[in-house]
Backbone as a printed PyTorch tensor [residue, N CA C, xyz], in Angstrom:
tensor([[[-24.0900, -63.3070, -35.5710],
         [-22.9140, -62.3080, -36.1590],
         [-21.9620, -63.5050, -36.5090]],

        [[-21.7200, -64.7110, -36.2450],
         [-20.8240, -65.5630, -36.8420],
         [-20.6080, -65.0890, -38.4800]],

        [[-22.4360, -65.9390, -38.6830],
         [-23.2460, -66.0190, -39.9630],
         [-22.7950, -64.9100, -41.1510]],

        [[-22.9800, -63.4850, -40.1300],
         [-22.5410, -62.6130, -40.9180],
         [-21.1480, -62.4690, -41.7210]],

        [[-20.3380, -62.8970, -40.7460],
         [-18.7780, -62.5570, -41.0870],
         [-18.4500, -63.6020, -42.5160]],

        [[-19.1500, -65.0830, -42.0610],
         [-19.3320, -66.4180, -43.2070],
         [-19.4380, -66.2830, -44.1920]],

        [[-21.1500, -64.9870, -44.1750],
         [-21.5000, -64.2810, -45.9080],
         [-20.8320, -63.9680, -46.2240]],

        [[-20.7310, -62.5140, -45.1100],
         [-19.3600, -61.8000, -46.0830],
         [-17.9110, -62.0800, -47.0400]],

        [[-17.7630, -62.8980, -46.0060],
         [-16.6120, -63.6540, -46.5550],
         [-16.9800, -64.9950, -47.5610]],

        [[-17.8530, -65.1270, -47.6720],
         [-18.3310, -65.9900, -48.7300],
         [-18.2600, -65.0320, -50.3740]],

        [[-18.7040, -63.8610, -49.8750],
         [-18.4730, -62.7420, -51.3660],
         [-17.3860, -61.9650, -51.7320]],

        [[-16.4820, -62.1710, -50.3430],
         [-15.5360, -61.7520, -51.3770],
         [-14.9630, -60.6270, -49.8560]],

        [[-13.8740, -60.1800, -50.8100],
         [-12.7650, -59.2680, -49.4910],
         [-13.7250, -57.9490, -49.4190]],

        [[-14.2710, -57.6660, -50.2310],
         [-14.7580, -56.5890, -50.6100],
         [-15.9390, -56.4460, -49.3060]],

        [[-16.8750, -57.3200, -49.6090],
         [-17.8710, -58.0490, -49.1350],
         [-17.4620, -58.0060, -47.0620]],

        [[-16.2540, -58.3780, -46.9860],
         [-15.7930, -58.6330, -45.4680],
         [-15.3910, -57.0320, -45.2030]],

        [[-14.5160, -56.6380, -45.9560],
         [-14.0660, -54.9240, -45.5230],
         [-15.0190, -53.8330, -45.1920]],

        [[-16.3060, -54.2260, -45.9220],
         [-17.4920, -53.7110, -46.1730],
         [-18.3500, -53.5530, -44.6980]],

        [[-18.4610, -54.9510, -44.6960],
         [-18.8010, -55.1670, -43.1410],
         [-18.3330, -54.9630, -41.6300]],

        [[-17.3490, -55.0730, -41.7930],
         [-16.3010, -54.4660, -41.1730],
         [-16.7270, -52.7060, -40.6070]],

        [[-16.8050, -52.3960, -41.7910],
         [-16.7450, -51.1430, -41.4720],
         [-18.4090, -50.6850, -41.1530]],

        [[-18.9200, -51.5320, -41.5850],
         [-20.4790, -51.1310, -40.8450],
         [-20.4470, -51.6390, -39.5340]],

        [[-19.8490, -52.6160, -39.1880],
         [-19.5340, -52.8920, -37.3000],
         [-18.7560, -51.8390, -36.9820]],

        [[-18.1680, -51.3960, -37.6370],
         [-17.1190, -50.0010, -36.6630],
         [-17.8000, -48.7780, -36.5380]],

        [[-18.8340, -48.9940, -37.0910],
         [-20.0620, -47.2290, -37.7210],
         [-20.8410, -47.8220, -36.1940]],

        [[-21.4120, -49.1180, -35.4640],
         [-21.8690, -49.2310, -34.8180],
         [-21.2480, -49.0520, -33.3660]],

        [[-20.2820, -49.3990, -33.8120],
         [-19.1330, -49.1700, -32.4010],
         [-18.6730, -47.6870, -32.2880]],

        [[-18.7040, -46.9270, -33.1260],
         [-18.1430, -45.6710, -33.5380],
         [-19.5210, -44.7430, -32.2140]],

        [[-21.2120, -44.9850, -32.7840],
         [-21.4350, -44.5850, -32.0920],
         [-22.6300, -44.7850, -31.2040]],

        [[-22.2160, -45.6100, -31.0010],
         [-22.4520, -46.1120, -29.2390],
         [-21.2230, -45.4980, -28.0950]],

        [[-20.0090, -45.3100, -29.1490],
         [-19.3040, -44.4210, -28.2670],
         [-19.9140, -42.9840, -28.3360]],

        [[-19.8670, -42.4540, -29.4880],
         [-20.7940, -41.3760, -29.6860],
         [-21.5550, -40.8690, -28.4780]],

        [[-22.7920, -42.2380, -28.5220],
         [-23.3980, -41.8040, -27.8880],
         [-23.9080, -41.6880, -25.9390]],

        [[-22.4600, -42.4260, -25.5400],
         [-22.4130, -42.2870, -24.6080],
         [-21.5980, -41.1170, -23.8710]],

        [[-20.5770, -40.6820, -25.1400],
         [-19.9480, -39.5130, -24.9780],
         [-20.9070, -38.3460, -24.4820]],

        [[-21.5800, -38.1940, -26.0910],
         [-22.5190, -37.1020, -25.9740],
         [-23.8320, -36.5600, -24.7440]],

        [[-24.1890, -38.4210, -24.7500],
         [-25.5000, -38.4380, -23.7190],
         [-25.2290, -38.4670, -21.8180]],

        [[-24.3080, -39.1070, -21.5140],
         [-23.7890, -39.3720, -20.2100],
         [-22.8720, -38.1250, -20.0000]],

        [[-23.5780, -37.7640, -18.6680],
         [-23.8460, -36.1830, -18.2580],
         [-22.6900, -36.5270, -17.0180]],

        [[-22.1360, -37.5590, -16.9160],
         [-21.1300, -37.6980, -15.6530],
         [-19.9920, -37.3260, -16.3940]],

        [[-19.1960, -36.2590, -15.2350],
         [-18.0240, -36.0390, -15.5700],
         [-16.7340, -37.2830, -15.6940]],

        [[-15.9680, -36.3850, -16.5380],
         [-14.7520, -37.7460, -16.7060],
         [-15.1760, -39.3480, -17.0180]],

        [[-16.5320, -39.8890, -17.5050],
         [-16.8270, -40.9620, -17.5880],
         [-15.7520, -41.7360, -18.3810]],

        [[-15.0020, -43.1090, -18.2150],
         [-14.1340, -43.6710, -19.0070],
         [-14.8450, -44.5130, -20.0180]],

        [[-13.6720, -44.7560, -20.7490],
         [-14.1470, -45.3230, -22.4350],
         [-13.9400, -46.6030, -21.5260]],

        [[-14.3510, -47.6820, -22.7440],
         [-14.2170, -49.1430, -22.3950],
         [-13.4010, -49.4230, -23.1220]],

        [[-11.6920, -49.0910, -22.7260],
         [-10.6930, -48.6060, -23.6680],
         [ -9.6960, -50.0270, -23.9440]],

        [[-10.3240, -51.2960, -23.8590],
         [ -9.7510, -52.5090, -24.1810],
         [-10.0130, -53.5640, -25.0330]],

        [[ -9.3590, -52.9470, -26.1460],
         [-10.2670, -53.7400, -27.3440],
         [-10.5750, -55.5160, -27.2840]],

        [[ -9.8260, -55.8690, -26.8210],
         [-10.2130, -57.2130, -26.4060],
         [-11.7530, -57.4540, -25.4810]],

        [[-12.0820, -56.9970, -24.8880],
         [-13.1900, -57.0490, -24.0720],
         [-14.1630, -55.8510, -24.4790]],

        [[-13.7600, -55.1450, -25.7070],
         [-15.1940, -54.1510, -25.8730],
         [-15.8470, -54.8540, -26.1660]],

        [[-15.7750, -55.2950, -27.3760],
         [-16.7340, -56.1630, -28.4010],
         [-17.1340, -57.9060, -28.0420]],

        [[-16.5920, -58.6290, -26.8200],
         [-16.7760, -59.7540, -26.6390],
         [-16.0770, -60.0280, -25.6390]],

        [[-16.5700, -61.1230, -24.8830],
         [-15.2030, -61.7670, -23.4030],
         [-14.5800, -62.6520, -24.3470]],

        [[-13.2430, -62.4190, -24.2080],
         [-11.9580, -63.0530, -25.1420],
         [-12.5260, -64.4260, -24.2800]],

        [[-12.9490, -64.6300, -23.3860],
         [-13.0130, -66.6900, -23.0240],
         [-14.0360, -67.1580, -23.7570]],

        [[-14.6800, -66.5060, -24.5770],
         [-15.8890, -67.4430, -24.8900],
         [-15.6830, -67.8750, -26.1410]],

        [[-15.8020, -69.0630, -26.5530],
         [-16.0450, -70.2040, -27.5640],
         [-15.7250, -70.0220, -28.6870]],

        [[-15.8830, -69.2860, -29.9700],
         [-15.6700, -68.9430, -31.2550],
         [-16.1530, -69.4220, -32.2530]],

        [[-15.1380, -71.0070, -31.8550],
         [-15.8830, -71.5660, -33.2860],
         [-15.8070, -73.4000, -32.9080]],

        [[-16.0060, -74.0680, -33.3380],
         [-16.6200, -75.1930, -33.3180],
         [-15.4670, -76.1760, -32.6000]],

        [[-14.2070, -75.7990, -32.3820],
         [-13.3170, -76.9530, -31.9400],
         [-13.0710, -75.9710, -30.4790]],

        [[-13.8070, -74.5930, -30.2770],
         [-13.5920, -74.3850, -28.9480],
         [-12.3790, -73.2860, -28.7770]],

        [[-12.5790, -72.7760, -30.0200],
         [-11.2790, -71.6440, -30.1130],
         [-12.0260, -70.5190, -29.3010]],

        [[-10.7940, -69.4900, -28.4290],
         [-11.6950, -68.5830, -28.0550],
         [-10.6020, -66.9610, -28.5070]],

        [[-11.1060, -66.1740, -28.3710],
         [-11.0610, -64.6390, -29.0080],
         [ -9.5040, -64.7490, -28.8210]],

        [[ -9.0000, -65.2990, -27.1460],
         [ -7.0150, -65.0280, -26.8980],
         [ -6.3420, -66.3250, -27.9290]],

        [[ -7.2190, -67.7380, -28.3140],
         [ -6.5400, -68.2720, -28.6750],
         [ -6.1880, -67.5600, -30.3530]],

        [[ -7.0420, -67.0270, -30.8120],
         [ -7.1110, -66.5240, -32.0690],
         [ -5.9180, -65.0680, -32.2420]],

        [[ -5.2860, -64.5160, -31.1680],
         [ -4.7600, -63.6540, -31.7900],
         [ -3.3620, -63.5500, -31.9620]],

        [[ -2.2920, -63.4130, -32.2270],
         [ -1.0900, -63.1500, -31.8410],
         [ -0.2400, -61.8860, -32.6310]],

        [[  0.3020, -61.5960, -31.9110],
         [  1.0730, -60.3810, -32.5110],
         [  1.9630, -60.9730, -33.5010]],

        [[  1.9980, -59.9050, -35.0380],
         [  2.8680, -59.4170, -35.9190],
         [  3.7540, -58.8170, -35.9720]],

        [[  4.5270, -58.3320, -36.8990],
         [  5.3490, -57.4380, -37.2720],
         [  4.7100, -56.9980, -38.5040]],

        [[  4.6490, -55.6650, -38.4620],
         [  4.0550, -55.0170, -40.3340],
         [  3.8160, -53.5370, -40.3230]],

        [[  3.6160, -52.8150, -40.9540],
         [  2.8340, -51.8310, -41.6680],
         [  1.5150, -51.4310, -42.5970]],

        [[  0.4360, -50.7280, -41.8940],
         [  0.1370, -50.7300, -42.7210],
         [ -0.6480, -48.9970, -42.6070]],

        [[ -1.6180, -48.6780, -44.2690],
         [ -2.0530, -47.4080, -43.4640],
         [ -3.0180, -46.9050, -43.6350]],

        [[ -4.1200, -46.7250, -43.3430],
         [ -5.8250, -46.7190, -43.0170],
         [ -6.3810, -44.7000, -43.3010]],

        [[ -7.1910, -45.0380, -44.0570],
         [ -7.4650, -43.6100, -44.1200],
         [ -9.1850, -44.0220, -43.1860]],

        [[ -9.0520, -42.7020, -42.2070],
         [ -9.6150, -42.5270, -41.1480],
         [-11.2700, -42.1240, -42.0110]],

        [[-11.4850, -42.1310, -42.4380],
         [-13.3140, -41.5490, -43.5440],
         [-13.4960, -42.6290, -44.0020]],

        [[-12.6270, -43.9210, -44.2880],
         [-12.8810, -44.9990, -44.8350],
         [-12.4310, -46.2980, -44.4240]],

        [[-12.4070, -46.0230, -42.5720],
         [-11.5270, -47.8820, -42.3920],
         [-11.9830, -47.8330, -41.1520]],

        [[-11.9840, -48.6510, -41.0450],
         [-12.5880, -48.9340, -39.6080],
         [-11.6270, -48.9320, -38.2150]],

        [[-12.7650, -47.5280, -37.9060],
         [-11.6420, -47.3160, -36.6740],
         [-11.9640, -46.7200, -35.4580]],

        [[-11.4170, -47.3290, -34.2900],
         [-12.2880, -47.2710, -33.4500],
         [-11.7190, -46.4510, -31.9960]],

        [[-11.6970, -44.9590, -32.4690],
         [-11.3670, -44.3520, -30.9800],
         [-12.5080, -43.7150, -30.1870]],

        [[-12.3580, -43.7200, -28.8750],
         [-12.7780, -44.1050, -27.5870],
         [-12.3490, -42.3310, -26.2250]],

        [[-13.0340, -41.4810, -27.3910],
         [-13.1620, -40.0760, -26.3700],
         [-13.5310, -40.2950, -25.1340]],

        [[-13.1480, -39.3510, -24.7370],
         [-14.1260, -39.4230, -23.0190],
         [-14.0750, -38.0510, -22.6930]],

        [[-13.4310, -37.2660, -22.9910],
         [-13.8840, -35.7270, -22.7560],
         [-15.0600, -35.4110, -23.7930]],

        [[-16.3100, -35.0830, -23.5560],
         [-16.8190, -33.9280, -24.2880],
         [-15.9410, -32.5780, -25.4170]],

        [[-15.6440, -32.3550, -23.9900],
         [-14.9970, -30.9060, -24.2180],
         [-13.7860, -30.6480, -25.2540]],

        [[-13.4050, -31.9020, -25.5410],
         [-11.7810, -32.0130, -25.8950],
         [-12.2620, -32.4970, -27.2310]],

        [[-13.7940, -33.3810, -27.8410],
         [-14.3770, -33.7400, -28.9670],
         [-14.2950, -32.3700, -29.4790]],

        [[-14.7710, -32.0080, -28.8990],
         [-15.7890, -30.3590, -29.7040],
         [-14.4910, -29.7620, -30.1700]],

        [[-13.3730, -29.2910, -29.4190],
         [-12.4260, -28.6910, -29.2460],
         [-11.9610, -29.3640, -31.0250]],

        [[-11.5090, -30.9100, -30.9990],
         [-10.9270, -31.1870, -31.8650],
         [-11.7010, -31.2310, -33.0350]],

        [[-12.7610, -30.9740, -32.8970],
         [-13.9850, -30.7360, -34.5920],
         [-13.6370, -28.9800, -34.2420]],

        [[-13.8460, -28.1220, -33.7520],
         [-13.2170, -26.8640, -34.7210],
         [-12.4960, -26.8560, -35.0780]],

        [[-11.1360, -27.7150, -34.7180],
         [ -9.7610, -27.1950, -35.0520],
         [ -9.4210, -27.9710, -36.3210]],

        [[ -9.8860, -29.4020, -36.4400],
         [ -9.7790, -30.0670, -37.3240],
         [-10.9670, -29.9860, -39.0620]],

        [[-10.6820, -30.4170, -39.5150],
         [-11.3510, -30.7490, -40.8950],
         [-10.8920, -29.6040, -42.0720]],

        [[-11.5520, -29.4300, -43.2980],
         [-10.9870, -28.9450, -44.3480],
         [-10.7920, -27.0950, -44.0230]],

        [[-11.6700, -27.1030, -43.0590],
         [-12.3420, -25.3840, -42.5550],
         [-11.7320, -25.0350, -41.1200]],

        [[-11.1740, -26.2660, -40.5610],
         [-10.3280, -25.6880, -39.3920],
         [ -9.5760, -25.3350, -39.3890]],

        [[ -8.7520, -24.2640, -38.1080],
         [ -7.6530, -23.7510, -38.5530],
         [ -6.5190, -24.7000, -38.4280]],

        [[ -6.9210, -26.2400, -38.1520],
         [ -5.1790, -27.0650, -38.2430],
         [ -5.5000, -27.9000, -39.5210]],

        [[ -6.4430, -27.6360, -40.3090],
         [ -6.7670, -28.4760, -41.5180],
         [ -7.1440, -30.0060, -41.0030]],

        [[ -6.4410, -30.8170, -42.4640],
         [ -7.0060, -32.4090, -41.6450],
         [ -5.8230, -32.9570, -41.1720]],

        [[ -6.6060, -33.3280, -40.1100],
         [ -6.1800, -34.4550, -39.3630],
         [ -4.9640, -35.0620, -39.6420]],

        [[ -4.0320, -34.4680, -38.8570],
         [ -2.0680, -35.4650, -39.2570],
         [ -1.6980, -36.4540, -37.7420]],

        [[ -1.1360, -37.9200, -38.4500],
         [ -1.0060, -37.8890, -37.1090],
         [  0.5110, -37.2580, -36.8960]],

        [[  0.5630, -37.9840, -34.8960],
         [  1.5920, -36.9270, -34.3630],
         [  1.7460, -38.4890, -34.1480]],

        [[  3.2100, -38.0370, -33.3120],
         [  4.1560, -39.0660, -32.7460],
         [  3.3630, -39.7520, -30.9350]],

        [[  2.4800, -38.3830, -30.6110],
         [  1.7820, -39.1690, -29.4640],
         [  0.4820, -40.4030, -29.8930]],

        [[ -0.2850, -40.1830, -31.2780],
         [ -1.4750, -41.2270, -31.9730],
         [ -0.8490, -42.4410, -31.9560]],

        [[ -1.5010, -43.6300, -31.1900],
         [ -0.7660, -45.0770, -31.1400],
         [ -2.5040, -45.6680, -31.6680]],

        [[ -2.1340, -46.7240, -32.3580],
         [ -3.2220, -47.8420, -32.8670],
         [ -2.4580, -48.8160, -33.1920]],

        [[ -3.4170, -49.9740, -32.5330],
         [ -3.5880, -50.7960, -33.1160],
         [ -4.1940, -52.0310, -34.3180]],

        [[ -3.8320, -52.4820, -35.3080],
         [ -4.4340, -52.9920, -35.8260],
         [ -5.0600, -54.8460, -36.0050]],

        [[ -6.9480, -55.3610, -36.2700],
         [ -6.3880, -56.4040, -36.1190],
         [ -6.5760, -56.9120, -37.1550]],

        [[ -6.0410, -57.3300, -38.3140],
         [ -6.0730, -58.4640, -39.2880],
         [ -6.8610, -59.1040, -39.5310]],

        [[ -7.4520, -60.2970, -40.1290],
         [ -7.3310, -58.9060, -42.0650],
         [ -8.9110, -58.3920, -41.6820]],

        [[ -9.1780, -58.2760, -41.3230],
         [-10.6650, -57.2000, -41.2230],
         [-10.0950, -55.8860, -41.5320]],

        [[ -9.3600, -54.7710, -41.7580],
         [ -8.6560, -54.2190, -40.6970],
         [ -9.6550, -53.6380, -39.8640]],

        [[ -9.4130, -54.0730, -38.6030],
         [-10.0340, -52.6150, -37.5560],
         [ -8.8570, -52.1700, -36.3250]],

        [[ -8.6550, -50.7640, -36.5280],
         [ -7.5990, -50.1840, -35.9780],
         [ -8.4180, -49.8730, -34.4110]],

        [[ -7.5100, -49.8050, -33.7600],
         [ -8.1930, -49.1900, -32.2510],
         [ -6.8710, -48.3020, -31.6810]],

        [[ -7.5940, -47.0350, -31.9160],
         [ -7.1150, -45.9760, -31.1730],
         [ -6.6720, -45.9250, -29.9680]],

        [[ -5.3670, -45.8950, -29.3020],
         [ -4.7350, -46.4480, -28.0620],
         [ -4.6460, -44.9750, -27.2580]],

        [[ -4.3530, -43.6670, -28.5790],
         [ -3.2680, -42.6220, -27.9320],
         [ -4.0560, -41.2380, -28.3650]],

        [[ -4.7070, -40.2940, -28.7940],
         [ -5.1870, -39.4030, -29.7440],
         [ -6.7370, -39.8900, -29.8210]],

        [[ -7.2570, -40.1440, -29.0240],
         [ -8.4970, -40.6980, -29.3770],
         [ -9.3870, -39.5610, -29.4510]],

        [[ -9.6400, -37.8670, -28.9110],
         [-10.0310, -36.5130, -29.5350],
         [ -9.9250, -36.6220, -31.0200]],

        [[ -8.6140, -36.4090, -31.3830],
         [ -8.6830, -35.6750, -32.7480],
         [ -8.7460, -36.9860, -33.9900]],

        [[ -8.3280, -37.8250, -33.1390],
         [ -8.8040, -39.0770, -34.4540],
         [-10.4960, -39.2190, -34.4880]],

        [[-11.0300, -38.7680, -33.9130],
         [-12.6520, -39.0350, -33.8320],
         [-13.3660, -38.0000, -34.9940]],

        [[-12.2640, -36.8540, -34.3090],
         [-13.1260, -35.7700, -35.1260],
         [-12.4280, -36.0540, -36.6040]],

        [[-11.6700, -36.8200, -37.0490],
         [-11.0190, -36.6900, -37.6400],
         [-11.9790, -37.7360, -39.0580]],

        [[-12.5470, -38.3570, -37.8990],
         [-13.5640, -39.3830, -38.6780],
         [-14.4960, -39.1480, -38.9740]],

        [[-15.3540, -37.9730, -38.1000],
         [-16.3230, -37.5700, -38.1560],
         [-16.0270, -35.7740, -39.1890]],

        [[-14.9410, -35.4830, -39.4690],
         [-14.7930, -34.6250, -40.6550],
         [-13.9450, -35.3440, -41.7220]],

        [[-14.0170, -37.0840, -41.8670],
         [-13.3750, -36.6750, -43.7510],
         [-12.3380, -36.6290, -43.5220]],

        [[-11.1120, -36.6150, -42.7100],
         [ -9.9110, -36.4010, -43.0210],
         [ -8.6480, -37.4440, -42.2190]],

        [[ -7.9880, -37.3460, -42.6490],
         [ -6.5220, -38.0320, -42.2390],
         [ -6.7270, -39.1840, -42.6320]],

        [[ -5.1890, -39.7280, -42.7470],
         [ -4.2050, -40.7260, -42.5720],
         [ -3.8790, -41.6110, -40.9170]],

        [[ -3.7660, -42.6500, -40.5860],
         [ -3.0090, -43.0540, -39.7770],
         [ -2.1810, -44.3690, -39.9940]],

        [[ -1.2790, -44.4950, -39.7450],
         [ -0.1260, -45.3470, -39.0630],
         [ -0.0340, -46.4550, -38.3790]],

        [[ -0.8170, -47.4840, -38.3990],
         [ -0.7890, -48.3070, -36.9610],
         [  0.4070, -48.1590, -36.4590]],

        [[  0.7980, -48.7340, -35.2010],
         [  1.9610, -49.1390, -34.4280],
         [  2.6800, -50.5460, -35.1450]],

        [[  3.7350, -51.0340, -35.3730],
         [  4.1850, -51.9580, -36.0570],
         [  3.9310, -53.0680, -35.2540]],

        [[  3.3860, -52.9250, -34.0240],
         [  2.7600, -54.6530, -33.4150],
         [  1.5430, -54.2710, -34.0660]],

        [[  1.4120, -55.3510, -35.1350],
         [ -0.4860, -55.8990, -35.2510],
         [ -0.8740, -57.3680, -34.4530]],

        [[ -2.1890, -57.0250, -34.2860],
         [ -2.7380, -58.1040, -33.4140],
         [ -3.9050, -58.8710, -34.7520]],

        [[ -3.2600, -59.9980, -35.2060],
         [ -3.8860, -60.2320, -36.1080],
         [ -4.6490, -61.7500, -35.4150]],

        [[ -5.7370, -61.9360, -36.2830],
         [ -6.7970, -62.7570, -36.3870],
         [ -6.6780, -63.7470, -37.0890]],

        [[ -6.6330, -64.7030, -36.4120],
         [ -6.0350, -66.7510, -37.6270],
         [ -7.1090, -67.1590, -37.8390]]])
């Protein structure tokens, strides 16, 4: 994984952004697979971004830095297009996702997704990867129907 990141980074910011989107699609697909093929009711998603991808105590750099060492909170604002960004929502109820898919999108009765006051997201920079913390079902529907812009919370979690 680190080789892929280093290689993309050496080719420029667009290559790194493309790799980020590709990795997000893998995570999104795994989340959807679990939701759609796990028959248990009320299955809970792995809703902690810090542990979804890897153990935060594993060294990531030659100097022994871990994920915990490399994260810090910063202020700022960023706007992300849900169809073309690395956004990870974690829906947990099939019926809620189905309802959102029915109602959202260019032909849905609610039109394209619009962020509301209850939708919350956290961004990891410089990737950026956005983790939806609230509004998971409608955000996933927006990703699948190619519509909407998300402005994450002002507290950004940044990668150094």
